[in-house]
N, C-alpha and C positions, 0 to 999 in steps of 0.2 A: 353423371357420377352420383351415387347415393351419399347420403350424409355419413354413413359409416365408412365408405371408401375414402371420402374427403378427409375424415378424421384420421384414418390410417396413413394417408399421404402426408398429412401435417406432422404426425408423429414421426414418420420416416425422415421427413425434412429436418426436424428438430435433432433427431439422432445423428444424422450426417453432420449437421452444423456443430454439434457438440464434439463429435469425433475429430473434425478438422480443427476446432478450437483447441482441443487437448494436444493434438500433434503440433500445432503452431506454438503453443505455450511451451511444450517440452523442447522444441527446437531452439527457441530463444533462451530458455533457462539454461539448457546445457551449454550453449555458446557463451553466455555471460559468466556462468559459474566456474568455468574451467580456469579462468585467469585470476581467481581469488584464493588467497591463502588464509583470509579471515573474513568474516561477514561484515557488511556495512553496519554502521552504528544502529540503525533502526532494527535491522534484522537481528543483531545481537541482543537488542533489548527484548525482542519477542521470544528468542531462545531462553532468556533469563526468566521472563514472566511466565512462560508456558510450563515451567516446572510444576506450578500449582494452579488449580481451578479456583480462583478467587472471585468473589462477587463483583469486584472491580479492582483496578490498579491505580496507584496514586496520581498518574498523569492522565490516563485515558480510560474510557469504557472497556469492558472486558472481552468482547466477542472475538477480535483478532487473535488474542492470546489463547482463548479456548480452542480455536481452530488450530493453532500451532501446537497446542497440547495434544490434540488428537493426531496430528501428523507425526509428532515425535514418538507417540506411543506405537504408531504403526510402522514407521520407517526408521526410527531412531534419529537423534540430532545429528546434524552435519552442516557444513558451510553451504552446500548446494540446496538444502531443503528450502530455505527461505526464498531462493531465486524461483524455484518451481512454484511455491505458493503464490508469489507475486504475479508471475506470468499467467498462471492458471486463473487467477482472479480477473486479470484484464481480458483474457480470452473468453471466460465464461460470460463476462459482461457483454462482449461483442456478440456472442452467440445469442444471448437473450434479446439484444437489440436487433439482431438480424430477424428474429421472429416478429418483433414490433414492426420493422420496416417492410417485412413481407405482407403485412396487412395493408400497408399504405402504397407501396410501390410494386409489390410482387417479389417473389424470391430472388430473381436474377438481379434486379437493380439493388435490392437490399444487400445482397452478397457484395456487390461493388462498394456500396456505402460502408459496409463493415471493413472491407479491405483498405478503403481510404482512411477510416478511423484508426485502423491498426498502425498507420504511419505516424500518428501522434506519439511523441516520445514517451509519454507516460504509459502508453499501452504496449510498448515493445522495448525499444533500445534504451530507455531511461528507467525501466521497471526493475531496478536492481535490488530494491529494498522491499521486503514484506513489512508493511507498517499499516497504520490505520487509514492512510489514503488509498493505498492499493487494495486493502481488504474491503473498502467501502464500494468499489466499482461494481461487483456483481449484485450487491444489495440495492444499490442505486438503480442499476438497470432493471432489476426485477420489479421494483416499485413502479417504475415508468411503464413497463410492459403491462403489469396487472392493472394499473390505474387506467391506462388507455382502453384495455379490453373491458374493464368494469364500466367505464363511462359509455362505451359503444353498445355493450350487450346487456348490461344491467343485472347480471347474475350475482346472487348474494355471495357465493363462494369466491368470485373474483374480488369483490370488495373486501372480504375477509382476508384473502391472501395479500391484497394491497396493504392492509393495516398491519398484518404480521410482519411483512417485509419492511414496512416503515419503522416499526418498532425495533426490528433487528438492525436496520441501518443506523438508528440512533444509538444502539448498543455498540456500534462500530466507532462512530465519531459524531460529535455533535454538529459538525459541518454538514451532515446529512440534512439539516434544516433548510439549507439553500436550495437543493433540487426539490425537496418536498414543498417548499413555498412556491416554487416555479409551477408545479402542478396546480396549486390552488389559484395562482394567478390566472392560469389558463381557464379554469372554471369561471372566474370572474369576467373574463374577456369574451368567452364563447356562450352566447345566449342559447344556442341550439343544444348545448350540453347541460344546461341547468333545467332541471325538472324535479318533481317531487321524489321520484325513485332515486335519482342521483343524490339528492339531499339525505335520503334514508340510508343509501349505501355508504355515503361519506361518513355519516354518524357511526355506522357499523365499523367502518375502517378505523376511525378515530378511537373507538372503544377497544378494538383489538390492539392497536399500536400502544395505547395507554396501559393495557394489561401487560404487554411484553416489557414495557419500559419501567413500569412501576417499581419493581424490586430494586432497580438501580437508583431510583429517586430516594428510596429508603436508605440505601447505602450512602448516598451523598449526604443526607441529613445526619447520619451517624459518624461521618468522617469529615465534618466541617467543610464540605464541598471542595475537597482538595483538587479534583479534576478541573473545576471551574477556576480556582485560583491559578492553576497552572496555565489554563487556556488564556486567562487575562494577563499573564506575565510574559508570554512569548513574543508579543509584538510591542515594540517601543513606541511611546507616544511621539507625535509629530507636532511641531509648532510652526505655523505659518504656511502660506500657500506655496512657497518655493520648496519647502521640505516635502509637502504633499505631492507636488508635481514631479519632483525628482524621484520619489519613491514609486509613484505610478509609472514613471518611465522605466524604472528598473524592473518592476513587475511585468510590464508589457514587453520588455526586451527578453526576459526569461521565457515568457509564453511564446513569443515569436520564434525563438530557437527551437522549442519543442514542436512547434507547428510547421516548421520549415519544410520538411519532406512532403507533408500533406499539401501545403500551399504550392510547392513546385509542381506536383501532379495535377492539382486543380487548375493551375495556370496553363499547363499543357492541354488539359481537357477543354478549357475555354477557348484556347487558340485553335484547336482542331475543329471546333464548332463554328469557326468564323465563316461569314458568308451564308448564302441560302442553300448550302450543299444538301442538307438533309432535313427532314421534318423533326422537330424537337420531340422528345419523349412525352409521355403522359404526365400530367400534373396532378398532384394530390388535391383532394377536395379542399374547399376553403377551411373547413373545420380541422381537417388533418394538418394543413399547413399551419394553422394557428396553433395547434398543439405542438408541432415540431419546433417552431421558431420560439415559442414561449418557453417550453421545457428545455430547449437547447441553449438559449441565451440567458435565461433568468439566473442560473447559478453564477455565471461570470459577472453579470451586472450587480447581483446582490452581494458578491464578495467585495467588489470595488465600493459599492455603496456603504457596506457595513464598516470598512476601514475608514472611509471618508467621514461618516457620522461619528464614529468612535475616535477620530483624530489619531489613529495609530497606523504604523506601517503595515503595508500589505506584503506579506512574505511570499516569495516566488512559489513555494510548495503549495500555497493555497489554490493554485491553478490546477492541481492534479485532478480534481473531479468535476471540472467545468466543460470539458470537451467531448463527452461521451457521444453526443449526437452530431459531432462535426461533419462526419461523412455523409449523413443523411441530409443535413442542411445544405452541403455542397451540391448534392445530387438534385435536390429540389431547386436550388438556384440556377443550376445549369440546364435543367430539364433534359437530362441525358437520354439519348435514344436507346431503345432496347437492342437494336441491331449493332451497337457499338460497346456493349458490355464487355465482351471478351478482350478486345484490344486494351481497354482501360485496365482490366484485371491483370493483363500481362505487364503493364507498366507498373502497377502496384507491387506485383510479385518481384519484379526486377529491382525496384527500390528497396524492398525488404531484403533481398539478397545482398545488395550493396551495403545496406546498414548493418546487416548481420556480419558480413565479412569485415567491415571496419571496426565494429565494437567487440566482436568475439575473437578476432584473429589479429588484425593490424594494430589496434590500440594496446593490447597486452604485449605484443612483440615490441612495439615502440617503447613502452615503459621499460621493458627489460633491457633494450639496447641503450637507452640513455641513463639507465640506473635510477629511474623515478622511484621515490619511496612514498607510499601512501598506505592506507589501510588494506588495499587490495592485495598487496604483496607482503603484508606482514607475516613473519614466520610463526603462524598460529600453531602449527602441528608441533614445532620444536618447543614452544612455550608449554603446550599441554603435556608434552613428554616430560619436561623438566619438573612441572608441578607434580605429576604422578611419581616420578623417581624420588624427588625430595620427600614427599609424603611417605612413600614406602620405606625410606631409610630411617624414619623416626616413629612410625606407627604400624601396628599389625592390622588394624581395622581398615576396611575399605574407605576411600575418601568420599565423604558426603557433602562437605561444604567448602566453598571457596569465597573469600572476602576480597572484593576488588571493585573497581569502577565497573559500570555496566558493560562497556565494550570489551575490556579484557576478560571479564567473567563470561560473557556470551561467546567469545572466541574459544576459551578453554572448554566451555560446555559443548561446543560444536564438534569437538574432537573426542568426547567421551561416549563410550558405547551405551551408557545408561544416563538418564537425566541426572544433572548435577544441580544441587541447590546453591545458588549464588546470592550471598548477602550483598545486594547491589549498593555501591557507595558506602558500605559498612553501616547502613542505616536500616534497622528493622522496620521503620515506618515506610520504607520503600520496598520492602521484601518481607511481607507478612508471613511468609512460609518459613522463615528462619528467626528464631528468638535468640537472645543471649544464653538462655538455658540450653538451647540446642548446640550452640557453639561449645559450651563447657562440656556437655556430654559426648558429642560426636567428634570434637576437634575440628580443625579447619587449616587450610593454607591461605595465608594473606599474601596478596600480590599488589604491588604499588609501583607504578611507572614514575621513575625519578630522573628521566632524561631532562636535562636543563631546558626550561622554557617550553616544553612540549605538551604539558598537560596542566590543567587547573589544580589548585591546592585541594587536597583530599583529607581534611583533618579527621574525618571519621574513620577512614581506612587507615590513616597513620596511627590513630589510637589503638586499633586492633594489632597493628604491627608492633607497637611498644609492649603490648601484653603477650606477645608470642614467646614461647619457650626457647626457640632456636631462630636465629636470624641469618640472613645472607644476601647475596646480590648476584644476579645473572646479567650477562651482557649478551644481547642478541644483535646480529648484523642488520639493524634496521633503525631508523629514527623517523618519528612522525613529523609531517609538515615541513620537510627539509627541501623539497624540490629535487633538484639534480644531485646525485650522489657525489661527494667530494672524492678526489683521486685517492686519498688515503683511507676512505671508507668511514662510515659512521655507525655507531652502535647505540642501542637504547639500553638504559640501565633499569632493570627490574628488581626492586627490592622485594625479598620474600621473607615470610616467617611462618613457622609451624606452631599452631596451638595444639598441644597434645590432648587426646581425649581424657577427660576426668572420670567420667562414668560411662564407659562404652555400652554397658548393658542397658542404660536408659536412653540410648540414642534412638529416636523415633523415625529418623529420616532414612 
C-alpha cells in the first residue's frame, strides 16, 4: 500500500471514529437530559458566563465559556445543550485517544480500549455537567496524541500542535498542568526519546503554549489573580495524618465508584484469560509502554501528591481528568488477544446499555415515584414563565437582565429563546457584562430563593431586591435538598422584584 493510500485509510478511520463518538455522545446526552427540568449547577454557570466573551471569568479561565457561547449562538440556550457539550467533549477525547492507541496496539485493540474507557463514569453516565473538567478532556487527549506523534516522528508541525493544544488546555483549567507534567516526566524517564530534535521541538511547543496562554496571564495581573484566589479557597486545609488519611479514603472511594463498571469488565476479561487457553496478544514496545503508564498514572499521582504537599483536602471531582488512558492501560496489562476483541466489545456495549437504562430511564422514574426533590426536577420552565409574565406586566421593553444566584439565573436563561444577561449573585465583579448603569437603563427582574434553610445568604441579591420598584413572592411546588417529599407537599418561596427601566433608550444589552 502506497503512502498516499495509507494516509487515506488513516483519515477514513478517524472519520469513522469521530462519527461513532458523536453518535455515542448524543445517545448519552439525550438520555440524561430528558429527566432534567433545570441544568446542574456547573452547567447553569456556563450558561450564565457564555452570555459574553470575556478575557476570563472570576473563577476559571475562559475557554469552556467561549465554547458554550458559540453553541448558544448556533443552537440557542436550553437545559439539554450542556449535556450534549459534556458528552461530546468526552466522546471526542476517546476518539483522539483511539487514534493514539491505534499507533501502539492497532485500530481493533484501541477500539476496545476506548470502549473500556467509556465505562468510566466521568466519560458517560456521570458526565451530566458541562464544566471545566469535562471541557478539558478533548484538549488533554489532543495534547497527549500530538506529543506522542511529535516525539516519535519529530515533525515541527506536530510540536507546534502540541504547544497550541497545551496552551488551550491551560485556558480551560489550570489542572491541565498535571497531565502536561506527566508527559514531561515520560521524557525524563525514556532515554530513547531524548535527543536534540526532541529538545528543539519541546522548545517550540513551549513557545506556542506560552503565546496562547500569555493574554490570560495579563488578565490575571490586571484582576488581582482572582482565579488563583478561588482555586486556593476551594480545598480546606487538613491537620494531621488522620485527617489526611480519611480524606484520601473518601477520594479513593469516589474514584472507585466511577471506575466500578470498568473494573467489573476488566475482571471478567482477566478471568476469561485464565489458563493457557490462548496466546496473549502483542505487547507494546518498551518505550510505548513507558509512555502509556507514565502519561496514564502521573495525573492521578500528581493530584494526590499536590494535595498532600499543600496539606489540603483532595476533592472527589479532582479525579475527573485522571482516567483518560484507563482502557489502554488495562489492555496493555492483560495483553488481550486480537481474536477476542469482538466478545469483549460486546460486553462493553452491554454494560453501556445497562448503565444508560439505569441512569436515563430507571433513576428518573424512581425519583418521580418516591417524590425526590433535587435540582434535576426543579420546575425551571414554570419559573422562567413567571419571570417573563411578571416583567411584561410592569415594562414594555424586552427583558434583558435577571439578578439572582448563578443557578436560578442559569435555569431562567436556559428557557429563554435569546441569551439573557444574568447579574450573577448580584455582583458586577462576578458578571462583567452587566453594570449598575445597565440595570438602571434596561431594568431587571430580581429573583431570590427564600425557602427556609435551603440556600446561603445572598446579601448582594437582597440589596437589589430592596431597590426594586415592585415586590412579590412566588411559591413553586419544589424544595431544594429535602429528600423525600412530605405527604402534604413542599414549596419553595421565590421572592421577586422588578426594577423598571429608567432610560430604555440607553440600554446597550
